C-alpha positions in Angstrom: 119.3 104.0 86.5 118.6 101.4 83.8 115.9 103.6 82.3 118.4 106.5 82.2 120.9 104.4 80.3 118.2 103.3 77.8 117.1 106.9 77.2 120.7 107.9 76.3 120.7 105.5 73.3 120.5 107.6 70.1 118.0 105.4 68.4 115.8 105.5 71.5 115.9 109.2 71.7 115.1 109.7 68.0 112.7 106.8 67.8 109.6 108.9 67.0 111.4 111.1 64.5 112.7 108.0 62.7 109.3 106.4 62.8 107.5 109.5 61.4 110.1 109.8 58.6 109.8 106.1 57.7 106.0 106.4 57.9 105.9 109.4 55.4 108.3 107.7 52.9 106.5 104.4 53.0 103.1 106.1 52.7 104.1 108.1 49.6 105.6 105.0 48.0 102.5 102.9 48.7 100.1 105.5 47.3 102.1 106.1 44.2 102.4 102.3 43.5 98.8 101.8 44.3 97.7 104.7 42.2 99.6 104.1 39.0 100.7 100.4 39.1 98.3 98.4 41.3 95.9 98.1 39.7 97.0 100.7 37.0 93.5 100.8 35.4 90.1 102.4 35.9 86.8 101.2 37.2 83.6 102.2 35.4 82.7 104.4 38.4 86.1 106.3 38.0 85.4 106.8 34.3 82.0 108.2 35.2 83.5 110.5 37.9 86.1 111.8 35.5 83.4 112.5 32.8 81.2 114.4 35.2 84.2 116.4 36.6 85.5 117.3 33.1 82.0 118.6 32.0 81.5 120.6 35.2 81.2 124.3 34.7 82.2 126.3 37.8 80.3 129.3 36.5 77.0 127.4 36.9 77.4 126.3 40.6 73.8 127.3 41.3 72.2 125.3 38.5 74.1 122.0 38.8 72.5 118.6 38.1 72.2 116.2 41.2 75.2 114.0 40.0 77.3 117.1 39.7 76.2 118.6 43.0 76.8 115.5 45.1 80.6 115.2 45.7 81.0 118.7 44.3 84.2 119.6 46.2 85.9 116.4 44.8 84.5 117.1 41.4 86.1 120.5 41.4 89.5 119.1 42.5 89.3 116.4 39.8 88.3 118.9 37.2 91.4 121.0 38.0 93.6 117.9 37.9 92.2 116.9 34.5 92.7 120.4 33.1 96.4 120.1 34.0 97.1 116.5 33.1 94.3 115.5 30.8 92.2 112.4 30.8 94.9 110.1 32.1 95.6 108.0 35.2 97.5 110.9 36.7 94.7 113.4 35.9 91.9 111.2 37.2 93.6 109.7 40.3 95.9 112.5 41.5 93.3 114.2 43.7 92.6 111.0 45.5 96.3 110.2 46.0 97.0 113.7 47.4 94.0 113.5 49.7 95.0 110.0 50.7 98.5 111.3 51.7 96.9 114.2 53.6 94.4 111.9 55.3 97.2 109.6 56.5 99.1 112.5 58.0 95.8 113.8 59.5 95.1 110.4 61.0 98.5 110.3 62.6 98.0 113.8 64.0 94.5 113.0 65.3 95.8 109.9 67.0 98.6 111.9 68.6 96.0 114.3 70.0 93.8 111.6 71.4 96.5 109.0 72.5 100.1 108.6 73.4 102.6 108.8 70.5 103.4 105.1 70.6 99.7 104.2 70.1 99.4 106.8 67.4 102.2 105.6 65.2 101.3 101.9 65.6 97.6 102.5 64.8 98.5 104.8 61.8 100.8 102.2 60.3 98.0 99.6 60.6 95.4 102.0 59.2 97.2 103.1 56.0 98.1 99.6 55.0 94.5 98.3 55.1 92.8 97.4 51.8 90.1 100.0 52.6 92.6 102.9 52.7 94.7 101.8 49.8 91.7 101.2 47.5 90.0 104.5 48.4 93.3 106.5 48.0 94.1 105.1 44.5 90.5 105.4 43.1 89.7 108.4 41.0 86.4 108.9 42.8 85.2 110.5 46.0 85.6 107.7 48.5 88.8 109.0 50.0 87.1 112.4 50.8 85.1 110.6 53.5 88.4 109.7 55.2 89.9 113.1 54.7 87.0 115.2 55.9 86.1 113.2 58.9 89.7 113.1 60.0 90.2 116.9 59.7 86.8 117.7 61.3 87.9 115.7 64.4 91.3 117.3 64.3 89.7 120.8 64.3 87.3 119.9 67.1 90.2 118.5 69.1 92.3 121.6 68.6 89.5 123.8 69.7 88.9 121.6 72.8 92.6 121.9 73.7 92.4 125.7 73.5 95.5 125.8 71.2 97.1 129.1 70.2 95.2 129.0 66.9 91.9 127.9 68.3 90.0 130.6 66.5 91.4 129.5 63.2 90.5 125.9 63.9 87.0 127.0 64.7 86.7 128.7 61.2 88.4 125.6 59.7 85.8 123.5 61.4 82.9 125.5 59.9 84.5 125.2 56.4 85.1 121.5 56.7 81.6 120.9 58.0 80.1 122.8 55.1 82.2 120.8 52.5 81.4 117.5 54.2 77.6 118.1 53.7 78.1 117.6 50.0 79.0 113.9 50.7 76.2 111.4 51.4 76.1 110.2 55.1 78.8 112.7 56.2 76.2 114.7 58.1 76.2 112.0 60.8 79.7 112.8 62.0 78.5 116.4 62.5 75.4 115.1 64.3 77.6 113.0 66.6 79.8 116.0 67.4 76.7 118.2 68.1 75.2 115.6 70.4 78.5 115.3 72.3 78.6 119.1 72.6 75.1 119.1 74.0 75.2 116.1 76.3 78.9 116.0 77.6 79.3 118.5 80.4 82.8 119.7 79.5 82.0 120.0 75.8 78.8 121.9 76.6 80.6 124.3 78.9 83.1 125.1 76.2 80.4 125.6 73.6 78.1 127.8 75.7 80.6 129.7 78.0 83.9 129.9 76.2 83.1 130.2 72.5 83.9 133.5 70.9 80.7 134.9 69.5 82.3 137.0 66.6 84.2 133.9 65.5 81.1 131.8 65.6 79.2 134.4 63.6 81.9 134.7 61.0 82.2 130.9 60.8 78.5 130.6 60.3 78.6 133.1 57.4 81.4 131.0 55.8 79.3 127.9 56.4 76.2 129.4 54.7 78.3 130.7 51.7 79.9 127.4 51.0 76.6 125.5 51.4 74.5 127.9 49.2 74.9 125.9 46.0 73.8 122.7 47.8 70.8 124.5 49.4 69.7 125.8 45.9 70.2 122.3 44.5 68.0 120.7 47.2 65.3 123.3 46.6 65.4 122.5 42.8 65.5 118.8 43.4 64.6 117.4 46.9 65.9 113.9 45.9 69.4 115.3 46.6 68.6 115.7 50.3 67.4 112.1 50.5 70.6 110.9 48.9 72.7 112.9 51.3 70.8 111.5 54.2 71.2 107.9 53.0 67.5 107.5 52.1 67.6 107.6 48.4 65.1 105.6 46.2 67.9 103.3 45.1 68.3 101.6 48.5 67.6 97.9 48.7 66.3 95.8 51.6 67.8 96.3 55.0 68.1 92.7 56.1 69.8 91.6 52.9 72.3 94.4 53.0 73.0 93.7 56.7 73.6 90.0 56.0 75.9 90.9 53.1 77.9 93.4 55.2 78.3 90.8 58.0 79.6 88.3 55.4 82.0 90.8 54.0 83.5 91.5 57.4 83.5 87.9 58.7 84.4 85.6 55.8 87.8 84.6 57.2 87.6 81.0 56.2 86.5 81.7 52.7 88.3 84.9 51.4 87.3 86.1 48.0 88.2 88.9 45.6 86.1 90.9 43.2 85.1 94.5 43.3 85.8 94.3 47.0 88.5 92.2 48.8 86.7 90.0 51.3 87.0 90.0 54.3 87.4 93.7 54.4 89.7 93.4 57.5 91.8 90.4 58.4 91.1 88.2 61.5 93.7 89.9 63.6 92.4 93.3 62.8 88.8 92.2 63.5 89.8 91.0 66.9 91.3 94.4 67.6 88.1 96.1 66.5 86.1 93.9 68.9 88.5 94.7 71.7 88.1 98.4 70.8 84.3 98.1 71.0 84.7 96.6 74.5 86.9 99.4 75.6 84.5 102.0 74.1 81.5 100.8 76.1 83.5 100.4 79.3 84.8 104.0 79.2 81.7 106.0 78.7 82.7 109.2 80.4 85.1 110.8 77.9 84.1 113.1 75.1 85.9 110.8 72.7 83.8 107.9 73.7 80.7 110.0 73.4 81.6 111.1 69.8 82.5 107.5 68.7 79.4 105.9 70.3 77.0 108.4 68.8 78.8 108.0 65.4 78.6 104.2 65.3 75.0 104.1 66.5 74.0 106.6 63.7 76.1 105.0 61.0 75.4 101.2 61.3 71.8 101.3 60.2 72.5 103.8 57.4 75.4 101.7 56.0 73.1 98.7 56.0 70.7 100.7 53.8 73.6 102.0 51.6 76.3 99.2 51.5 78.3 101.1 48.9 79.3 103.7 51.4 81.7 101.5 53.4 84.4 104.2 53.3 82.4 106.3 55.8 83.1 103.7 58.5 86.9 103.8 58.1 87.7 106.4 60.7 85.5 104.9 63.4 87.2 101.6 62.8 90.7 103.2 63.1 89.7 104.8 66.4 88.5 101.5 67.7 91.8 99.9 66.7 93.6 102.7 68.6 91.5 102.0 71.7 92.5 98.4 71.5 96.2 99.1 71.0 96.1 101.6 73.9 94.5 99.0 76.1 97.1 96.4 75.3 100.0 98.7 76.0 98.6 100.1 79.2 97.7 96.6 80.4 101.3 95.4 79.9 102.8 98.5 81.5 100.5 98.0 84.5 102.0 94.5 85.0 105.5 95.9 85.1 105.4 99.5 86.4 109.0 99.7 87.4 110.9 97.1 85.3 112.1 98.8 82.1 113.5 95.5 80.6 110.1 93.8 81.0 108.3 96.9 79.6 110.4 96.9 76.5 111.0 93.3 75.7 107.5 92.3 76.8 106.2 94.4 73.9 107.8 92.1 71.3 104.5 90.1 70.9 102.7 93.3 70.2 105.4 94.2 67.6 104.9 90.8 66.0 101.2 91.4 65.9 101.6 94.8 64.3 104.1 93.6 61.7 101.9 90.7 60.9 98.9 92.9 60.4 100.8 95.3 58.2 102.5 92.7 56.0 99.3 90.6 55.6 97.3 93.7 54.6 99.8 94.7 51.9 100.1 91.1 50.8 96.3 90.8 50.4 96.2 94.0 48.5 99.1 93.2 46.1 98.0 89.7 45.3 94.3 90.5 45.2 94.7 93.3 42.6 97.7 92.1 40.7 97.2 88.4 40.2 93.5 87.7 40.7 91.7 87.7 37.4 88.3 88.5 39.0 89.7 91.7 40.3 91.8 92.5 37.3 88.9 92.1 34.9 86.9 94.8 36.8 89.4 97.4 35.7 89.7 98.9 32.3 93.3 99.4 30.9 92.2 100.8 27.6 93.1 104.4 28.4 96.8 103.7 29.3 97.1 101.5 26.2 95.7 104.1 23.9 97.8 106.9 25.4 101.0 104.8 25.0 100.2 104.2 21.4 99.4 107.8 20.6 102.8 108.9 22.1 104.6 106.8 19.4 102.7 108.4 16.5 103.8 111.4 14.5 102.5 114.6 15.9 101.0 115.6 12.5 98.9 112.4 12.4 95.1 112.7 12.6 93.4 109.7 14.3 89.8 108.4 13.9 88.9 106.6 17.1 86.1 104.2 16.7 84.4 103.1 20.0 81.2 101.7 21.3 78.4 104.3 21.6 78.5 104.1 25.4 82.2 105.2 25.4 81.9 108.1 22.9 81.4 110.8 25.6 84.5 109.7 27.6 86.8 109.4 24.6 85.6 112.8 23.3 86.8 114.3 26.6 90.0 112.4 26.2 90.4 113.8 22.6 89.8 117.3 23.8 92.7 117.1 26.3 95.3 114.9 24.3 98.4 116.6 22.9 100.1 113.7 21.2 98.8 114.0 17.7 97.3 116.8 15.6 93.7 115.6 16.1 91.6 112.8 17.4 88.0 112.4 16.1 85.8 110.0 18.1 82.9 108.2 16.5 80.9 105.0 16.9 80.4 104.6 13.1 83.4 103.1 11.2 81.8 103.8 7.9 81.9 107.6 8.5 84.0 109.3 5.9 87.2 110.7 7.3 90.6 112.0 6.1 92.4 110.6 9.2 95.8 109.0 8.5 95.1 106.4 11.2 92.0 104.6 12.5 91.9 102.9 15.9 89.0 100.7 16.7 87.9 99.1 19.9 87.7 95.3 19.8 83.9 95.4 19.8 83.9 97.5 16.6 86.6 95.7 14.6 84.2 93.4 12.9 82.6 96.3 11.1 86.0 97.3 9.4 86.6 95.3 6.2 90.4 95.3 6.2 93.3 93.7 8.1 94.8 95.7 11.0 98.3 97.0 10.9 98.8 96.7 14.6 97.0 95.3 17.7 97.1 97.1 21.0 97.1 94.5 23.8 97.2 94.3 27.6 99.4 92.0 29.7 96.6 89.4 30.3 96.7 85.9 28.7 93.1 85.9 27.5 91.2 88.7 25.7 94.3 90.8 25.6 93.4 92.5 22.3 91.7 95.8 23.1 92.3 98.1 20.1 93.0 97.5 16.4 95.0 100.1 14.4 94.6 100.7 10.7 96.8 102.9 8.5 94.7 104.7 5.9 96.2 105.2 2.5 95.3 108.6 1.0 94.3 108.7 -2.6 
C-alpha cells in the first residue's frame, strides 16, 4: 500500500525521464565548455592531427602514409570539419565533441541493456564527469574514438544477443564498426574478447553457430572487407602499421617502467599532480568502486558479460603497459566495472529490506551522497586542473584563437605577412588556406622576405629579427610570457 502511494507521486513516475533529460542537457553543456573554454587551446598532438587531416586526400585511400592510415576514420571526420569551419577550435575539436556526446548516450544505452535503469543512469553520470572522458571528448585527436567504437560494438553485440526486431541491421552495424575499429591501435582486442566469448560461452556459441543468418553474415563480411581494404593495402606496403595496431611498435619502452608509471598514475591519491595528465586518473572513491567491480567480476564468472570483460582486461593490461599513451582504450572496461560495483551496492541494500519501501528509498541516501561526491569532485578536479594550474595551462597553445581574433578586427582588404618559426610554417599555411577574414595571408619563416603586405604579424620567437617597433602586441590571459604575437603596420611607398 505504501509502495502504491509512492508510485503515484508525479516525480517518482517520471524520475527516469527527468534524469535522462537532465543528463543530456548537462552533458551537452559540459562538452561545449570543455571543448571551447576549458582549456580553450590546442596540444601539439592536436595540431599534428589537424595538419594530417587537412592534407589527407580521400582519392588516395589506397596509397596513404602510415600516420594517415592509422586513425583514418577520425582523420576523415576531422578533414570534413576543417573544410567547413577552417583551422579553428571548432573545426579541429568538433568531431571529438560530437563523438563524445554520442559516446555518452551510447554508454547510457549499453548500461540500460546490461543493468537496471537506476544502475545505468548513476554509472553514466559518474562516467561522463571523469577527467578521462572530458579530456578525450574535448581533444581534437582520436582518443574519443576508442570510447565511441567500443561502446557501439558492445551495443550491437547486445542487441543481436537480445534478438531485437532489428537484429539483422545490428549484425551489419557490428561488422561495419568492427572494420572501422581496426584502424585504431589496440582496438582489435575488444573484438578478440568478443570472439573468445562467442567460442567459449555456451549460449553465445549456440547463437553464433545455430541461429545466425548466413546471408546476413556473408553480406556483413563483404562490408567488413570493403571498409578494411585500404588498411590491408597499407599493411602490405608497410608492415610496421600492423605492429603499431597490435601495440608492438618499435617506439615502445620497457614494460616494468611503464607498469610502475601506470600504477603511480592510478594510485597517487596522497600526492595529486597535474601536467599533461591529471594524476591520479580516478579519485579514491572511484578507485574503490573499480576494485569492488573487479571483485564482483571474478565472483560471477558464468555470464557472457563477465566473459567479455574478463578476456578484455586480461588482453589489455599488458598491452597498455607497453603503450602507456593509449589509456583511453581502458575507459569502457573501467565504466563497466563501476557499473558492477553500483549494481552490487544497490542489490545488497535491497536484499536487506525486501519489503520495506521506506528503508529501500531512504537507505539509499548514502549512495546518493557517494555519487554526488564523485561527480562534483571529478568536475572540480577538471576545472581547477585545466583552468588554474600553470603546468597544465602551459601545455596548451592559445596562439590560434589569438590570431583568429585579431584577423577578425582587420579590414577585409588587408594582406597579412605571418612570420612564424620554421616548425610552424606547415600548420599556419593550412590556416591561411582556410581563413576568410582578410584578403590574403602569406606564411613565411623569413622576416626579411620582400612583401607588399599591409600588415606583418610575427611570433614572439621571430620578433628579434624585425628592426622596428610593433604597433600592437597580441597577448594571452597569463601573467608571465603573455606576449605571443607582434603586429607591424607596413607603410607603402
